N, C-alpha and C positions, 0 to 999 in steps of 0.2 A: 111548296118545297118538298123535296123527296125525304123520307125517313129511312134511315139505314137499318138493315137487319144483320146483326153481327152475332158471331158465336159467343155464347155467354161463358162465364167462368165455369169450368167443368168439374172443379174440385180438386182436392189435394193430389199431386203427382200426375194428374191427367193434363196433357198439353195439346192434344189433337183429337180430332173426331172425323168420321167419314159421313158423307151426306147419304143418309138412307133413302129418303124420298121426299119430294115436295108434295104437299097436299093440295097446292094451287098452281095454276098455269099463269104464265105472264099475261097480264091484261085482265084477269079475274079480280073481282072485288073481294076484299078481305075485312073482317071486323077486328077490332082492338082485342088483344088477348086470345084471338082464335089461333089454335095450333096451325103453323103454316109450313114447317119443315121438321123432318126427323133426323137427328143426329145419333150415330152409333159410336160409342166409345169403347175402349177395352174392358169396361166395367158394366155400363148399362146402355140402354136406349132411352133418349130423352127427346122431347118435343119442344120446339122454340116457338114461343107465342109471338103473334104480330104485335110490335110495339106500338102501332097506331092503326086506325081504320082508314081505308082508301083502296087504291088499286095496286096490285103487285106489277110494278112497272119494269122491273128488271130482275132476272135470275142470273146471279154471277157465278156462283159455285154449283155445279152440275151434279146430278146423282152419281155417287161412287167416288167423288173427289174428296181428298183428304184436306182438311182445314185446320188451322191452329186457332187457339183462344183469341177472341177479338177479330178474327178475319170477316171481311165483308162477304155476306152471303146473298144479299140482293137488296132491292129498294122499294118502298112503298110510296106511290105518288098520291096526290090528292084527286078527288073526283071520282066519278063512277064509271067512266068510260075507258076503253083501252088506251094505255099510255104509249107515248111515241118511243120509249126507250128501246123496245125490241127492234124498231125500225133502225135506230141508231146503231144498234149492235150489228145489223146486217151490213152497214156501210163498209166496214173493213173488208168484207168478202169481195165487194166489187173492185176493191184496189188490191187484192191479193196477187194478181200477176206482176204488179210493180215490185212486190217484195221479194219476188223470186230472183231477181238480178244478183244479189249477193252470193247466190249459190255458185256463181262462176269463179268466186275467189277461192284461194286455197283453203281446204277444210282443215279443222283442228285435227289433232291426233285422234284416232279412233277411241282410245280409252277416255280422253278428255271429253269428247263429244258425247259418249255414253253417260258419263258422270254428269255433266252439266245439262245435257238435253233430256235424258231419261229420267234422272233422279233429282235434278235441280242443282243450283249453285251452292247451297249449303252443304249438300253432300259432297259435292267436288271439292270444296274447300276443306272440310274435314278429311277427305281422302288424301288430299295433298299434305296436310299437316301431319296425319297419323301414319301415312303409308299403307292404310288398309284399303284393300280393293273392294268397292262396292259389289262387284260381281260375285264375291265369295259369300255373300249374305242373301238370306231369303227375305225379300222386302215385304213389308206389311202394308205398304201404299197401294194405290190404285194400280191394277194390272202387274201387281208384283213388284212395283218400284220401291227402292230402298229410300227410307225417310230419314231425316236428320236424327230422329229418335232411335232408328235401327242402328245408325252409325255410333251414336253416343253410347248405347247400350253395349255394342261389340267392343268399342274402345275401352269402356270401363272394365269390361270382363277380360280384356287382353286377348281378344280374339284375333287369330292369324290365319284361321281356316274355318270353313263353314261349320257351325256347331251342330246343325242338323241338315245335312244335305237335301235339297229338294228332290223327292221321289217322282220320276217320270214313269208313268205307267206304259206298259207295252200297249200298242194300238189294238183296238177290238177288231174283231172280224167285221166286214161291212155290214153283214145281217144284224149283228148285235149292236153295232154303232148307231144305227137307225133307231133302235129302241132305248138308247141312253139319253140322259138329260144331265147337262153340265151346268152347275149353279155356283156362282162365286160365293166363297165363304165370307160371312159377314165378319167384321172386325172383332166382334165379341167372340164368335167361334174360334177365329184365329188365335186370339189371345188366350182363351181357354185351353186350347191345344198346345200352345207354347208354354204356358205356365205349369201345365201338368206334366209335361215332358221335362221341364227345368227342375220341377220338384224331384222327379225320379233321378235326375242327373246329379243334383246337388246334395240331397239329404241321404244319409244311410237309412233308408226307410225299411222298416220291419213291421210286421203285423202279428199280433197275438189275439187269441180267441178265448171266449168263455160263453157259457150259456146262463140264462136267468129264467126262473120260474116266475111267470107273470101273473099267478093266481091271485096274490094279494092285491096287486095294482088293479087288476081287471075287476075283482069284487068291490074294491073301494070305489071304482069308477062307476060301476053299475048301481051301487047303493046311493051315490050322491049326484050323479050326472044331471038329473032333472032339476033339483034344487040349486046346483051349481049354475046351470045355464039361466035359470029364472033370476038368480041374484045378480050375476056378473055379465049377462048378456052374451056369453061366449060358451061354446062347448068344452066340456072337460075332456081333452085328449090325453095322449101318453107324453107328449113332448114336454109338458110342465114337469111331470115327475122325473123324466130323464134329465132335464136341464138341472133340476135341483140336485139330483144324485151325481151328476158330473161335477158340479161346483164343490160339493163335499169332497169328492175324490181329488179334485185339483188343490184343495186346501191341504189335504194329506200328502200329495205327491206334487210339489209345486214346480218340479222341472218340466212337467207335461205342459204347464202354463207358461212356459219360458220360450226364449228364442236365442239363436246365436247371432251375434253381431260382430264380425271379424273374430277377434281372439277374446271377446267378452261373452258372458252369458248374462242375458237380461230377464230377471225374474219379475213377473207382473203380478202386483198385488191388487189386481182388480179383475173382474171376470165379465168379459164381454163375449157372449156365446154366439157364434155364427150358426145360423140354421140353413142348411142347403135346400134350395127350392128349385124344382125343375119347371122350365117355361119352354115355350115353343121356340125360343131363340137360344136356348142353352142353360146351363146350370148357374144360378146366381146364389150368393150367400149373403142375405141380410143379417145384421148383427143386433142381437138383444143387449143394449148397453147396461152395465151395472146389474147384470141379472141376479147377482147375490142379494141385492137389496129389494128384489121383487118377490111377491107372494107367487104360488103357483097360478092363481087367477091372474096376476099381472103379466106373468110370462105368457100365458095362453092368450091374452088380449094382444100383446105385442106381436106374437107370431101370427095370429089371425089377421091383424092389420097389414103385416108384411105380405101375407098370402094374397090378400085383395090387390095390394098394389102390384105385386108381381104379375098377377093374371092381367090387370089392366095396363101393364107396361108403364106404371108410374113410379117404380122404385127410383130413388135418387142416389147419387154417388155416396152422399153422407150416410145413407142407410147401410152401406156395405163396407164402411171403413172402421178400422179399430178392433177388429176380432182378435181374440187371444186363443180361442179354441173352437173347434167346429163339429157339429153333429149332423150326420146325413142319415136318411131314413130310406133305404132301398126296399124296405118291407112294403111300402105302400104300392110298389110295382110288382110285388110277388117274390122278391129276391130272398133266398134261404141263407146265403152266406157270401160275403164278398170281401175283397181287401181295398178299402177306400184309400185314395191318394191324398197326401198332405195338401193342406191349403197354405202354401209357403207364404211368410216365413214361420208359420206356427209350427210347433212340435208334435202336435197330436190331433187326431181326428177320430171321433167315435162313430162306427157303422151300426145302425139298427137294422133289423130284418124282420121277416114276417114271423108271426106267431102260429105255431102249429101244435096240435096235441101230439105229445110223444110219450111212450112209457119210460118212467124213471123209477129208481129204486129209493124209497124213502123208509128208513128203519126197517130194512129187511123185506119190505113189501113192494111189489111192482105196481105202481099206480099211474094213471094217465094225468099229464099236467100240461098246461099251455106254455110252451117253451119257446124262447127266442135266442138265437145266436147273436152274441155281441162281438164286434172286431175293433180293436184299437190299433191304427196305424200310427207309428211314431218315428221320430228322429233318433236313431240309436247313437248318434253322436252326443246327444245331451240326456237322453233317457235310457237307462240301463233295463236289462230284462226284468230285474226285481222290481223297479219302479213301475214298469208297464203292467206286470201281472198284479201288483198291489192296487194299482188304479182301478183295473177291471174288477177286482174282487170288492172293492169299496162301492163301485157302482152296483154290482150284483147284490150286495148285502143291503144296500138302501132300497133297491127295488123290491126285494123279496120281503122286506120288513118296512113299509113306508112310514111307520111311526118314527123311524130314524130321521126322515126328512123333516118331521114337525118338531122334534125334540133336538134336532141338530147334533146327532150322534154319529 
């Protein structure tokens, strides 16, 4: 009896995924719990394990197809030889000419055909009910098809015209075209692009800057890094200090830890700090939950664990949900200063940058100090300039005098 391979529950608010690639071909043997197919969602890439051992008898959802939760992906048959399912799948091809006859009948109206044929019946139904033309939307499905999710999002937003018109580039010269490579954007990359643009279009985003003398933190780190790693099994980095400093600042300026919901302001009396991590597939933001209850060692362990999972492509959707504020570190790539984009619906994001020695004046004397620029991008609809500046000053004070982090000052 065949065992079905279906799309697992993908997490809160995630209803569909795109087939990234199959790790096995039809007819090949598979072991139980062996990764068999990769799914790309708008948050993470996940691997679906084989529910049983046997032979991959049939692949139903091909690479690049968009599937919903619970959709049938393929089947695993018993035994070790090639299964007959692929041969059955070929049978309809032999009968294909017989199916051509209905083409002689009158065709549906062009708009209806495009909706039903290219984008699916669910899209056609929503288009008929709402009056929204799918052609006005930039589809996120395979080959740019408009999905049910695209339609529902556009209807909820009251879309009557394309929010972001698709930009068609001018054709390259023949000599240049031969040296170009066109690659389909992954679903994750498409969603990253859409959400970043949505954040710019929705929030009244503004960035304020400050700089911080990292001498105290660097000296403390140099003094205790070896004993810290020996005791806790993880390196003492800067992120633990920054996370603690951010939490103290959020407690002093609670609107930075809030969000707008319609006409309400939602103040969050908990501190789930997202740490932006770059991967080869795009930027992901795992969340350190209840970070205010963790020590610096606990924060460093959590971040190190997420870093390993991100590199191995093992981050789960649950790892990236529930964040209230985000920290991003462009300094690891050499960035001196930047204006980070909000991770909607959050109201604030802190940008760290590279540390470099610069001359500064202290008590009338010019001295050299390891300095870092800090950038806070915030939603000006909820956070005033005074609150944003106060937040950065609190972070600066805590980092320049780390004793504050221990004494909770």
